[in-house]
Structure formats: C-alpha cells, structure tokens
PDB file with SEQRES, HELIX, SHEET and CRYST1 records, atoms N, CA, C and O in Angstrom:
SEQRES   1 A   81  UNK UNK UNK UNK UNK UNK UNK UNK UNK UNK UNK UNK UNK          
SEQRES   2 A   81  UNK UNK UNK UNK UNK UNK UNK UNK UNK UNK UNK UNK UNK          
SEQRES   3 A   81  UNK UNK UNK UNK UNK UNK UNK UNK UNK UNK UNK UNK UNK          
SEQRES   4 A   81  UNK UNK UNK UNK UNK UNK UNK UNK UNK UNK UNK UNK UNK          
SEQRES   5 A   81  UNK UNK UNK UNK UNK UNK UNK UNK UNK UNK UNK UNK UNK          
SEQRES   6 A   81  UNK UNK UNK UNK UNK UNK UNK UNK UNK UNK UNK UNK UNK          
SEQRES   7 A   81  UNK UNK UNK                                                  
HELIX    1 AA1 UNK A    2  UNK A   35  1                                  34    
HELIX    2 AA2 UNK A   43  UNK A   71  1                                  29    
SHEET    1 AA1 2 UNK A  74  UNK A  76  0                                        
SHEET    2 AA1 2 UNK A  79  UNK A  80 -1                                        
CRYST1    1.000    1.000    1.000  90.00  90.00  90.00 P 1           1          
ATOM      1  N   UNK A   1      94.791 114.666  75.270  1.00  0.00           N  
ATOM      2  CA  UNK A   1      95.614 114.433  76.441  1.00  0.00           C  
ATOM      3  C   UNK A   1      95.278 113.064  77.057  1.00  0.00           C  
ATOM      4  O   UNK A   1      96.162 112.380  77.572  1.00  0.00           O  
ATOM      5  N   UNK A   2      94.021 112.676  77.002  1.00  0.00           N  
ATOM      6  CA  UNK A   2      93.636 111.372  77.523  1.00  0.00           C  
ATOM      7  C   UNK A   2      94.347 110.263  76.754  1.00  0.00           C  
ATOM      8  O   UNK A   2      94.803 109.287  77.349  1.00  0.00           O  
ATOM      9  N   UNK A   3      94.441 110.413  75.436  1.00  0.00           N  
ATOM     10  CA  UNK A   3      95.113 109.403  74.618  1.00  0.00           C  
ATOM     11  C   UNK A   3      96.581 109.266  75.019  1.00  0.00           C  
ATOM     12  O   UNK A   3      97.101 108.153  75.101  1.00  0.00           O  
ATOM     13  N   UNK A   4      97.243 110.380  75.266  1.00  0.00           N  
ATOM     14  CA  UNK A   4      98.640 110.357  75.698  1.00  0.00           C  
ATOM     15  C   UNK A   4      98.774 109.626  77.029  1.00  0.00           C  
ATOM     16  O   UNK A   4      99.664 108.793  77.201  1.00  0.00           O  
ATOM     17  N   UNK A   5      97.880 109.942  77.975  1.00  0.00           N  
ATOM     18  CA  UNK A   5      97.923 109.301  79.282  1.00  0.00           C  
ATOM     19  C   UNK A   5      97.654 107.802  79.158  1.00  0.00           C  
ATOM     20  O   UNK A   5      98.299 106.990  79.821  1.00  0.00           O  
ATOM     21  N   UNK A   6      96.704 107.451  78.310  1.00  0.00           N  
ATOM     22  CA  UNK A   6      96.390 106.039  78.084  1.00  0.00           C  
ATOM     23  C   UNK A   6      97.616 105.311  77.528  1.00  0.00           C  
ATOM     24  O   UNK A   6      97.940 104.212  77.979  1.00  0.00           O  
ATOM     25  N   UNK A   7      98.298 105.917  76.553  1.00  0.00           N  
ATOM     26  CA  UNK A   7      99.491 105.303  75.974  1.00  0.00           C  
ATOM     27  C   UNK A   7     100.600 105.180  77.015  1.00  0.00           C  
ATOM     28  O   UNK A   7     101.303 104.170  77.055  1.00  0.00           O  
ATOM     29  N   UNK A   8     100.760 106.195  77.851  1.00  0.00           N  
ATOM     30  CA  UNK A   8     101.783 106.156  78.891  1.00  0.00           C  
ATOM     31  C   UNK A   8     101.484 105.038  79.889  1.00  0.00           C  
ATOM     32  O   UNK A   8     102.389 104.314  80.305  1.00  0.00           O  
ATOM     33  N   UNK A   9     100.231 104.901  80.268  1.00  0.00           N  
ATOM     34  CA  UNK A   9      99.862 103.830  81.208  1.00  0.00           C  
ATOM     35  C   UNK A   9     100.088 102.461  80.569  1.00  0.00           C  
ATOM     36  O   UNK A   9     100.485 101.518  81.254  1.00  0.00           O  
ATOM     37  N   UNK A  10      99.841 102.345  79.269  1.00  0.00           N  
ATOM     38  CA  UNK A  10     100.088 101.084  78.565  1.00  0.00           C  
ATOM     39  C   UNK A  10     101.583 100.762  78.576  1.00  0.00           C  
ATOM     40  O   UNK A  10     101.966  99.602  78.730  1.00  0.00           O  
ATOM     41  N   UNK A  11     102.419 101.774  78.416  1.00  0.00           N  
ATOM     42  CA  UNK A  11     103.873 101.554  78.454  1.00  0.00           C  
ATOM     43  C   UNK A  11     104.332 101.150  79.854  1.00  0.00           C  
ATOM     44  O   UNK A  11     105.188 100.279  80.006  1.00  0.00           O  
ATOM     45  N   UNK A  12     103.766 101.779  80.858  1.00  0.00           N  
ATOM     46  CA  UNK A  12     104.099 101.420  82.242  1.00  0.00           C  
ATOM     47  C   UNK A  12     103.715  99.973  82.492  1.00  0.00           C  
ATOM     48  O   UNK A  12     104.482  99.215  83.086  1.00  0.00           O  
ATOM     49  N   UNK A  13     102.534  99.592  82.039  1.00  0.00           N  
ATOM     50  CA  UNK A  13     102.080  98.208  82.202  1.00  0.00           C  
ATOM     51  C   UNK A  13     102.999  97.241  81.458  1.00  0.00           C  
ATOM     52  O   UNK A  13     103.319  96.169  81.972  1.00  0.00           O  
ATOM     53  N   UNK A  14     103.423  97.614  80.256  1.00  0.00           N  
ATOM     54  CA  UNK A  14     104.333  96.762  79.481  1.00  0.00           C  
ATOM     55  C   UNK A  14     105.674  96.614  80.192  1.00  0.00           C  
ATOM     56  O   UNK A  14     106.258  95.530  80.191  1.00  0.00           O  
ATOM     57  N   UNK A  15     106.167  97.688  80.798  1.00  0.00           N  
ATOM     58  CA  UNK A  15     107.416  97.608  81.558  1.00  0.00           C  
ATOM     59  C   UNK A  15     107.245  96.692  82.772  1.00  0.00           C  
ATOM     60  O   UNK A  15     108.130  95.895  83.081  1.00  0.00           O  
ATOM     61  N   UNK A  16     106.106  96.808  83.455  1.00  0.00           N  
ATOM     62  CA  UNK A  16     105.832  95.915  84.589  1.00  0.00           C  
ATOM     63  C   UNK A  16     105.834  94.456  84.140  1.00  0.00           C  
ATOM     64  O   UNK A  16     106.415  93.593  84.798  1.00  0.00           O  
ATOM     65  N   UNK A  17     105.177  94.193  83.013  1.00  0.00           N  
ATOM     66  CA  UNK A  17     105.125  92.823  82.487  1.00  0.00           C  
ATOM     67  C   UNK A  17     106.519  92.318  82.129  1.00  0.00           C  
ATOM     68  O   UNK A  17     106.862  91.172  82.421  1.00  0.00           O  
ATOM     69  N   UNK A  18     107.322  93.174  81.496  1.00  0.00           N  
ATOM     70  CA  UNK A  18     108.677  92.769  81.106  1.00  0.00           C  
ATOM     71  C   UNK A  18     109.519  92.457  82.332  1.00  0.00           C  
ATOM     72  O   UNK A  18     110.259  91.473  82.345  1.00  0.00           O  
ATOM     73  N   UNK A  19     109.412  93.280  83.353  1.00  0.00           N  
ATOM     74  CA  UNK A  19     110.157  93.035  84.590  1.00  0.00           C  
ATOM     75  C   UNK A  19     109.734  91.701  85.194  1.00  0.00           C  
ATOM     76  O   UNK A  19     110.579  90.923  85.637  1.00  0.00           O  
ATOM     77  N   UNK A  20     108.436  91.437  85.213  1.00  0.00           N  
ATOM     78  CA  UNK A  20     107.937  90.174  85.754  1.00  0.00           C  
ATOM     79  C   UNK A  20     108.459  88.967  84.994  1.00  0.00           C  
ATOM     80  O   UNK A  20     108.844  87.964  85.594  1.00  0.00           O  
ATOM     81  N   UNK A  21     108.472  89.069  83.663  1.00  0.00           N  
ATOM     82  CA  UNK A  21     108.969  87.948  82.850  1.00  0.00           C  
ATOM     83  C   UNK A  21     110.466  87.750  83.061  1.00  0.00           C  
ATOM     84  O   UNK A  21     110.932  86.615  83.169  1.00  0.00           O  
ATOM     85  N   UNK A  22     111.218  88.836  83.119  1.00  0.00           N  
ATOM     86  CA  UNK A  22     112.664  88.731  83.340  1.00  0.00           C  
ATOM     87  C   UNK A  22     112.943  88.140  84.719  1.00  0.00           C  
ATOM     88  O   UNK A  22     113.838  87.309  84.872  1.00  0.00           O  
ATOM     89  N   UNK A  23     112.182  88.566  85.714  1.00  0.00           N  
ATOM     90  CA  UNK A  23     112.367  88.013  87.063  1.00  0.00           C  
ATOM     91  C   UNK A  23     112.056  86.521  87.087  1.00  0.00           C  
ATOM     92  O   UNK A  23     112.743  85.758  87.767  1.00  0.00           O  
ATOM     93  N   UNK A  24     111.028  86.095  86.352  1.00  0.00           N  
ATOM     94  CA  UNK A  24     110.705  84.663  86.262  1.00  0.00           C  
ATOM     95  C   UNK A  24     111.854  83.878  85.633  1.00  0.00           C  
ATOM     96  O   UNK A  24     112.225  82.808  86.114  1.00  0.00           O  
ATOM     97  N   UNK A  25     112.410  84.422  84.555  1.00  0.00           N  
ATOM     98  CA  UNK A  25     113.533  83.756  83.887  1.00  0.00           C  
ATOM     99  C   UNK A  25     114.735  83.702  84.819  1.00  0.00           C  
ATOM    100  O   UNK A  25     115.421  82.683  84.895  1.00  0.00           O  
ATOM    101  N   UNK A  26     114.995  84.805  85.535  1.00  0.00           N  
ATOM    102  CA  UNK A  26     116.121  84.830  86.471  1.00  0.00           C  
ATOM    103  C   UNK A  26     115.929  83.790  87.561  1.00  0.00           C  
ATOM    104  O   UNK A  26     116.886  83.124  87.957  1.00  0.00           O  
ATOM    105  N   UNK A  27     114.700  83.641  88.053  1.00  0.00           N  
ATOM    106  CA  UNK A  27     114.434  82.622  89.071  1.00  0.00           C  
ATOM    107  C   UNK A  27     114.719  81.223  88.521  1.00  0.00           C  
ATOM    108  O   UNK A  27     115.305  80.385  89.206  1.00  0.00           O  
ATOM    109  N   UNK A  28     114.300  80.983  87.287  1.00  0.00           N  
ATOM    110  CA  UNK A  28     114.542  79.679  86.671  1.00  0.00           C  
ATOM    111  C   UNK A  28     116.032  79.433  86.460  1.00  0.00           C  
ATOM    112  O   UNK A  28     116.528  78.333  86.704  1.00  0.00           O  
ATOM    113  N   UNK A  29     116.744  80.470  86.002  1.00  0.00           N  
ATOM    114  CA  UNK A  29     118.191  80.340  85.832  1.00  0.00           C  
ATOM    115  C   UNK A  29     118.882  80.116  87.171  1.00  0.00           C  
ATOM    116  O   UNK A  29     119.822  79.327  87.265  1.00  0.00           O  
ATOM    117  N   UNK A  30     118.418  80.805  88.202  1.00  0.00           N  
ATOM    118  CA  UNK A  30     118.995  80.633  89.531  1.00  0.00           C  
ATOM    119  C   UNK A  30     118.799  79.219  90.040  1.00  0.00           C  
ATOM    120  O   UNK A  30     119.686  78.643  90.670  1.00  0.00           O  
ATOM    121  N   UNK A  31     117.628  78.666  89.761  1.00  0.00           N  
ATOM    122  CA  UNK A  31     117.366  77.282  90.154  1.00  0.00           C  
ATOM    123  C   UNK A  31     118.300  76.333  89.408  1.00  0.00           C  
ATOM    124  O   UNK A  31     118.849  75.400  89.992  1.00  0.00           O  
ATOM    125  N   UNK A  32     118.471  76.582  88.121  1.00  0.00           N  
ATOM    126  CA  UNK A  32     119.392  75.767  87.326  1.00  0.00           C  
ATOM    127  C   UNK A  32     120.814  75.917  87.844  1.00  0.00           C  
ATOM    128  O   UNK A  32     121.546  74.933  87.948  1.00  0.00           O  
ATOM    129  N   UNK A  33     121.205  77.136  88.166  1.00  0.00           N  
ATOM    130  CA  UNK A  33     122.556  77.404  88.652  1.00  0.00           C  
ATOM    131  C   UNK A  33     122.836  76.623  89.946  1.00  0.00           C  
ATOM    132  O   UNK A  33     123.929  76.088  90.128  1.00  0.00           O  
ATOM    133  N   UNK A  34     121.859  76.564  90.826  1.00  0.00           N  
ATOM    134  CA  UNK A  34     122.045  75.856  92.096  1.00  0.00           C  
ATOM    135  C   UNK A  34     122.183  74.347  91.890  1.00  0.00           C  
ATOM    136  O   UNK A  34     122.822  73.665  92.692  1.00  0.00           O  
ATOM    137  N   UNK A  35     121.588  73.829  90.821  1.00  0.00           N  
ATOM    138  CA  UNK A  35     121.646  72.386  90.578  1.00  0.00           C  
ATOM    139  C   UNK A  35     122.873  71.955  89.781  1.00  0.00           C  
ATOM    140  O   UNK A  35     123.240  70.780  89.799  1.00  0.00           O  
ATOM    141  N   UNK A  36     123.509  72.891  89.083  1.00  0.00           N  
ATOM    142  CA  UNK A  36     124.671  72.536  88.266  1.00  0.00           C  
ATOM    143  C   UNK A  36     125.929  72.457  89.130  1.00  0.00           C  
ATOM    144  O   UNK A  36     126.145  73.308  89.993  1.00  0.00           O  
ATOM    145  N   UNK A  37     126.741  71.456  88.904  1.00  0.00           N  
ATOM    146  CA  UNK A  37     128.032  71.434  89.599  1.00  0.00           C  
ATOM    147  C   UNK A  37     128.910  72.568  89.048  1.00  0.00           C  
ATOM    148  O   UNK A  37     128.816  72.927  87.874  1.00  0.00           O  
ATOM    149  N   UNK A  38     129.754  73.114  89.907  1.00  0.00           N  
ATOM    150  CA  UNK A  38     130.613  74.225  89.486  1.00  0.00           C  
ATOM    151  C   UNK A  38     131.518  73.843  88.324  1.00  0.00           C  
ATOM    152  O   UNK A  38     131.931  74.700  87.542  1.00  0.00           O  
ATOM    153  N   UNK A  39     131.823  72.567  88.213  1.00  0.00           N  
ATOM    154  CA  UNK A  39     132.719  72.128  87.144  1.00  0.00           C  
ATOM    155  C   UNK A  39     131.991  71.959  85.802  1.00  0.00           C  
ATOM    156  O   UNK A  39     132.628  71.688  84.785  1.00  0.00           O  
ATOM    157  N   UNK A  40     130.666  72.116  85.797  1.00  0.00           N  
ATOM    158  CA  UNK A  40     129.903  71.974  84.551  1.00  0.00           C  
ATOM    159  C   UNK A  40     130.341  73.061  83.577  1.00  0.00           C  
ATOM    160  O   UNK A  40     130.454  74.221  83.975  1.00  0.00           O  
ATOM    161  N   UNK A  41     130.595  72.719  82.296  1.00  0.00           N  
ATOM    162  CA  UNK A  41     131.109  73.700  81.338  1.00  0.00           C  
ATOM    163  C   UNK A  41     130.246  74.958  81.168  1.00  0.00           C  
ATOM    164  O   UNK A  41     130.788  76.026  80.884  1.00  0.00           O  
ATOM    165  N   UNK A  42     128.935  74.863  81.331  1.00  0.00           N  
ATOM    166  CA  UNK A  42     128.068  76.022  81.141  1.00  0.00           C  
ATOM    167  C   UNK A  42     127.724  76.771  82.412  1.00  0.00           C  
ATOM    168  O   UNK A  42     126.948  77.725  82.375  1.00  0.00           O  
ATOM    169  N   UNK A  43     128.291  76.353  83.547  1.00  0.00           N  
ATOM    170  CA  UNK A  43     127.944  76.965  84.834  1.00  0.00           C  
ATOM    171  C   UNK A  43     128.280  78.453  84.872  1.00  0.00           C  
ATOM    172  O   UNK A  43     127.499  79.237  85.411  1.00  0.00           O  
ATOM    173  N   UNK A  44     129.392  78.855  84.328  1.00  0.00           N  
ATOM    174  CA  UNK A  44     129.772  80.268  84.310  1.00  0.00           C  
ATOM    175  C   UNK A  44     128.815  81.098  83.484  1.00  0.00           C  
ATOM    176  O   UNK A  44     128.492  82.227  83.853  1.00  0.00           O  
ATOM    177  N   UNK A  45     128.357  80.550  82.369  1.00  0.00           N  
ATOM    178  CA  UNK A  45     127.409  81.256  81.519  1.00  0.00           C  
ATOM    179  C   UNK A  45     126.089  81.471  82.250  1.00  0.00           C  
ATOM    180  O   UNK A  45     125.500  82.549  82.173  1.00  0.00           O  
ATOM    181  N   UNK A  46     125.628  80.445  82.959  1.00  0.00           N  
ATOM    182  CA  UNK A  46     124.372  80.564  83.700  1.00  0.00           C  
ATOM    183  C   UNK A  46     124.499  81.639  84.766  1.00  0.00           C  
ATOM    184  O   UNK A  46     123.582  82.440  84.951  1.00  0.00           O  
ATOM    185  N   UNK A  47     125.629  81.667  85.471  1.00  0.00           N  
ATOM    186  CA  UNK A  47     125.875  82.680  86.496  1.00  0.00           C  
ATOM    187  C   UNK A  47     125.835  84.081  85.880  1.00  0.00           C  
ATOM    188  O   UNK A  47     125.214  84.983  86.441  1.00  0.00           O  
ATOM    189  N   UNK A  48     126.486  84.267  84.745  1.00  0.00           N  
ATOM    190  CA  UNK A  48     126.483  85.563  84.063  1.00  0.00           C  
ATOM    191  C   UNK A  48     125.077  85.955  83.628  1.00  0.00           C  
ATOM    192  O   UNK A  48     124.706  87.126  83.711  1.00  0.00           O  
ATOM    193  N   UNK A  49     124.292  84.983  83.164  1.00  0.00           N  
ATOM    194  CA  UNK A  49     122.923  85.263  82.728  1.00  0.00           C  
ATOM    195  C   UNK A  49     122.054  85.702  83.905  1.00  0.00           C  
ATOM    196  O   UNK A  49     121.219  86.595  83.762  1.00  0.00           O  
ATOM    197  N   UNK A  50     122.246  85.083  85.058  1.00  0.00           N  
ATOM    198  CA  UNK A  50     121.500  85.479  86.258  1.00  0.00           C  
ATOM    199  C   UNK A  50     121.842  86.923  86.621  1.00  0.00           C  
ATOM    200  O   UNK A  50     120.949  87.724  86.899  1.00  0.00           O  
ATOM    201  N   UNK A  51     123.124  87.251  86.618  1.00  0.00           N  
ATOM    202  CA  UNK A  51     123.560  88.612  86.959  1.00  0.00           C  
ATOM    203  C   UNK A  51     123.043  89.633  85.949  1.00  0.00           C  
ATOM    204  O   UNK A  51     122.568  90.702  86.333  1.00  0.00           O  
ATOM    205  N   UNK A  52     123.132  89.308  84.669  1.00  0.00           N  
ATOM    206  CA  UNK A  52     122.675  90.243  83.634  1.00  0.00           C  
ATOM    207  C   UNK A  52     121.163  90.441  83.694  1.00  0.00           C  
ATOM    208  O   UNK A  52     120.678  91.551  83.479  1.00  0.00           O  
ATOM    209  N   UNK A  53     120.421  89.389  83.979  1.00  0.00           N  
ATOM    210  CA  UNK A  53     118.971  89.535  84.072  1.00  0.00           C  
ATOM    211  C   UNK A  53     118.595  90.421  85.259  1.00  0.00           C  
ATOM    212  O   UNK A  53     117.619  91.169  85.186  1.00  0.00           O  
ATOM    213  N   UNK A  54     119.345  90.347  86.331  1.00  0.00           N  
ATOM    214  CA  UNK A  54     119.094  91.222  87.481  1.00  0.00           C  
ATOM    215  C   UNK A  54     119.362  92.672  87.107  1.00  0.00           C  
ATOM    216  O   UNK A  54     118.595  93.560  87.480  1.00  0.00           O  
ATOM    217  N   UNK A  55     120.448  92.922  86.371  1.00  0.00           N  
ATOM    218  CA  UNK A  55     120.747  94.288  85.929  1.00  0.00           C  
ATOM    219  C   UNK A  55     119.661  94.815  84.993  1.00  0.00           C  
ATOM    220  O   UNK A  55     119.222  95.958  85.123  1.00  0.00           O  
ATOM    221  N   UNK A  56     119.232  93.980  84.053  1.00  0.00           N  
ATOM    222  CA  UNK A  56     118.197  94.391  83.105  1.00  0.00           C  
ATOM    223  C   UNK A  56     116.880  94.686  83.816  1.00  0.00           C  
ATOM    224  O   UNK A  56     116.219  95.679  83.514  1.00  0.00           O  
ATOM    225  N   UNK A  57     116.502  93.839  84.747  1.00  0.00           N  
ATOM    226  CA  UNK A  57     115.282  94.060  85.518  1.00  0.00           C  
ATOM    227  C   UNK A  57     115.361  95.388  86.266  1.00  0.00           C  
ATOM    228  O   UNK A  57     114.394  96.149  86.285  1.00  0.00           O  
ATOM    229  N   UNK A  58     116.495  95.667  86.874  1.00  0.00           N  
ATOM    230  CA  UNK A  58     116.680  96.929  87.595  1.00  0.00           C  
ATOM    231  C   UNK A  58     116.572  98.137  86.676  1.00  0.00           C  
ATOM    232  O   UNK A  58     115.961  99.141  87.042  1.00  0.00           O  
ATOM    233  N   UNK A  59     117.163  98.048  85.481  1.00  0.00           N  
ATOM    234  CA  UNK A  59     117.091  99.166  84.532  1.00  0.00           C  
ATOM    235  C   UNK A  59     115.659  99.395  84.063  1.00  0.00           C  
ATOM    236  O   UNK A  59     115.225 100.539  83.925  1.00  0.00           O  
ATOM    237  N   UNK A  60     114.924  98.312  83.816  1.00  0.00           N  
ATOM    238  CA  UNK A  60     113.527  98.461  83.408  1.00  0.00           C  
ATOM    239  C   UNK A  60     112.683  99.064  84.526  1.00  0.00           C  
ATOM    240  O   UNK A  60     111.801  99.883  84.266  1.00  0.00           O  
ATOM    241  N   UNK A  61     112.948  98.666  85.759  1.00  0.00           N  
ATOM    242  CA  UNK A  61     112.216  99.247  86.889  1.00  0.00           C  
ATOM    243  C   UNK A  61     112.524 100.735  87.025  1.00  0.00           C  
ATOM    244  O   UNK A  61     111.633 101.527  87.329  1.00  0.00           O  
ATOM    245  N   UNK A  62     113.781 101.117  86.801  1.00  0.00           N  
ATOM    246  CA  UNK A  62     114.154 102.531  86.852  1.00  0.00           C  
ATOM    247  C   UNK A  62     113.443 103.312  85.742  1.00  0.00           C  
ATOM    248  O   UNK A  62     112.979 104.430  85.967  1.00  0.00           O  
ATOM    249  N   UNK A  63     113.360 102.725  84.554  1.00  0.00           N  
ATOM    250  CA  UNK A  63     112.661 103.381  83.449  1.00  0.00           C  
ATOM    251  C   UNK A  63     111.186 103.558  83.784  1.00  0.00           C  
ATOM    252  O   UNK A  63     110.609 104.613  83.519  1.00  0.00           O  
ATOM    253  N   UNK A  64     110.579 102.538  84.361  1.00  0.00           N  
ATOM    254  CA  UNK A  64     109.169 102.601  84.751  1.00  0.00           C  
ATOM    255  C   UNK A  64     108.957 103.695  85.793  1.00  0.00           C  
ATOM    256  O   UNK A  64     108.053 104.519  85.660  1.00  0.00           O  
ATOM    257  N   UNK A  65     109.796 103.700  86.831  1.00  0.00           N  
ATOM    258  CA  UNK A  65     109.665 104.706  87.891  1.00  0.00           C  
ATOM    259  C   UNK A  65     109.894 106.115  87.352  1.00  0.00           C  
ATOM    260  O   UNK A  65     109.208 107.057  87.749  1.00  0.00           O  
ATOM    261  N   UNK A  66     110.861 106.256  86.446  1.00  0.00           N  
ATOM    262  CA  UNK A  66     111.125 107.559  85.846  1.00  0.00           C  
ATOM    263  C   UNK A  66     109.937 108.058  85.035  1.00  0.00           C  
ATOM    264  O   UNK A  66     109.592 109.238  85.095  1.00  0.00           O  
ATOM    265  N   UNK A  67     109.319 107.171  84.287  1.00  0.00           N  
ATOM    266  CA  UNK A  67     108.142 107.540  83.495  1.00  0.00           C  
ATOM    267  C   UNK A  67     107.000 107.956  84.411  1.00  0.00           C  
ATOM    268  O   UNK A  67     106.319 108.947  84.148  1.00  0.00           O  
ATOM    269  N   UNK A  68     106.791 107.211  85.475  1.00  0.00           N  
ATOM    270  CA  UNK A  68     105.738 107.545  86.437  1.00  0.00           C  
ATOM    271  C   UNK A  68     105.986 108.916  87.050  1.00  0.00           C  
ATOM    272  O   UNK A  68     105.063 109.721  87.172  1.00  0.00           O  
ATOM    273  N   UNK A  69     107.229 109.182  87.435  1.00  0.00           N  
ATOM    274  CA  UNK A  69     107.554 110.471  88.049  1.00  0.00           C  
ATOM    275  C   UNK A  69     107.403 111.621  87.055  1.00  0.00           C  
ATOM    276  O   UNK A  69     106.902 112.689  87.408  1.00  0.00           O  
ATOM    277  N   UNK A  70     107.835 111.404  85.817  1.00  0.00           N  
ATOM    278  CA  UNK A  70     107.706 112.447  84.800  1.00  0.00           C  
ATOM    279  C   UNK A  70     106.247 112.800  84.549  1.00  0.00           C  
ATOM    280  O   UNK A  70     105.911 113.964  84.332  1.00  0.00           O  
ATOM    281  N   UNK A  71     105.398 111.809  84.579  1.00  0.00           N  
ATOM    282  CA  UNK A  71     103.977 112.046  84.352  1.00  0.00           C  
ATOM    283  C   UNK A  71     103.276 112.582  85.590  1.00  0.00           C  
ATOM    284  O   UNK A  71     102.138 113.046  85.515  1.00  0.00           O  
ATOM    285  N   UNK A  72     103.957 112.517  86.729  1.00  0.00           N  
ATOM    286  CA  UNK A  72     103.359 113.011  87.963  1.00  0.00           C  
ATOM    287  C   UNK A  72     102.226 112.138  88.470  1.00  0.00           C  
ATOM    288  O   UNK A  72     101.315 112.626  89.139  1.00  0.00           O  
ATOM    289  N   UNK A  73     102.276 110.850  88.158  1.00  0.00           N  
ATOM    290  CA  UNK A  73     101.198 109.956  88.560  1.00  0.00           C  
ATOM    291  C   UNK A  73     101.302 109.539  90.013  1.00  0.00           C  
ATOM    292  O   UNK A  73     100.290 109.221  90.638  1.00  0.00           O  
ATOM    293  N   UNK A  74     102.509 109.534  90.564  1.00  0.00           N  
ATOM    294  CA  UNK A  74     102.727 109.098  91.930  1.00  0.00           C  
ATOM    295  C   UNK A  74     103.655 110.083  92.615  1.00  0.00           C  
ATOM    296  O   UNK A  74     104.581 110.612  91.999  1.00  0.00           O  
ATOM    297  N   UNK A  75     103.403 110.324  93.888  1.00  0.00           N  
ATOM    298  CA  UNK A  75     104.316 111.153  94.680  1.00  0.00           C  
ATOM    299  C   UNK A  75     105.597 110.385  94.965  1.00  0.00           C  
ATOM    300  O   UNK A  75     106.695 110.935  94.882  1.00  0.00           O  
ATOM    301  N   UNK A  76     105.446 109.112  95.301  1.00  0.00           N  
ATOM    302  CA  UNK A  76     106.563 108.220  95.559  1.00  0.00           C  
ATOM    303  C   UNK A  76     106.251 106.930  94.830  1.00  0.00           C  
ATOM    304  O   UNK A  76     105.079 106.609  94.632  1.00  0.00           O  
ATOM    305  N   UNK A  77     107.274 106.173  94.422  1.00  0.00           N  
ATOM    306  CA  UNK A  77     106.976 104.900  93.761  1.00  0.00           C  
ATOM    307  C   UNK A  77     106.006 104.061  94.585  1.00  0.00           C  
ATOM    308  O   UNK A  77     106.252 103.780  95.758  1.00  0.00           O  
ATOM    309  N   UNK A  78     104.923 103.672  93.970  1.00  0.00           N  
ATOM    310  CA  UNK A  78     103.940 102.829  94.633  1.00  0.00           C  
ATOM    311  C   UNK A  78     102.821 103.563  95.335  1.00  0.00           C  
ATOM    312  O   UNK A  78     101.887 102.923  95.818  1.00  0.00           O  
ATOM    313  N   UNK A  79     102.877 104.899  95.413  1.00  0.00           N  
ATOM    314  CA  UNK A  79     101.817 105.657  96.092  1.00  0.00           C  
ATOM    315  C   UNK A  79     101.114 106.566  95.099  1.00  0.00           C  
ATOM    316  O   UNK A  79     101.736 107.431  94.482  1.00  0.00           O  
ATOM    317  N   UNK A  80      99.819 106.364  94.951  1.00  0.00           N  
ATOM    318  CA  UNK A  80      99.034 107.189  94.034  1.00  0.00           C  
ATOM    319  C   UNK A  80      98.893 108.577  94.605  1.00  0.00           C  
ATOM    320  O   UNK A  80      98.694 108.755  95.807  1.00  0.00           O  
ATOM    321  N   UNK A  81      98.999 109.556  93.735  1.00  0.00           N  
ATOM    322  CA  UNK A  81      98.876 110.951  94.154  1.00  0.00           C  
ATOM    323  C   UNK A  81      97.441 111.271  94.489  1.00  0.00           C  
ATOM    324  O   UNK A  81      97.133 112.402  94.865  1.00  0.00           O  
TER     325      UNK A  81                                                      
END                                                                             
C-alpha cells in the first residue's frame, strides 16, 4: 500500500510540475501576444495558444484535485487531512 501511495504522490507532483510549466509557457505567450500588433499574421494563433494553454492547465489541475480527493489525502484542495 505504501508503494501505491508513493506512486500516487509522484503523479500528483508530476501534474503540479506540468501545470507550472504550462503556466510559464502561457505567460510567455501572453507577453508575446501583448507585443505583437493585431495585424501581425500570427497574432490569432498566439491568442488561440494562450487560450488553449489556460484550458489545458485547468484540466490538469482538475485531474490533480480529483486524484487527491480520491485518495483522501486532503479534506479540501490545499488542506492536509
């Protein structure tokens, strides 16, 4: 059972890391988006990438929270039982 819990915690940590990396990329894309003129040919693509990265980050956070709740590790997201 300890091995299962260890693997679950490793997955939670990996999800946290993925969310952090996606958020970093979204921040960089957002910075690029603010500097590009609206008439720039790739401006629409950058905007879509920012939106999609936000959706992906949210889905990964939901997966992380769901895993935590299923394992009963926290009463509420962010609070140790």
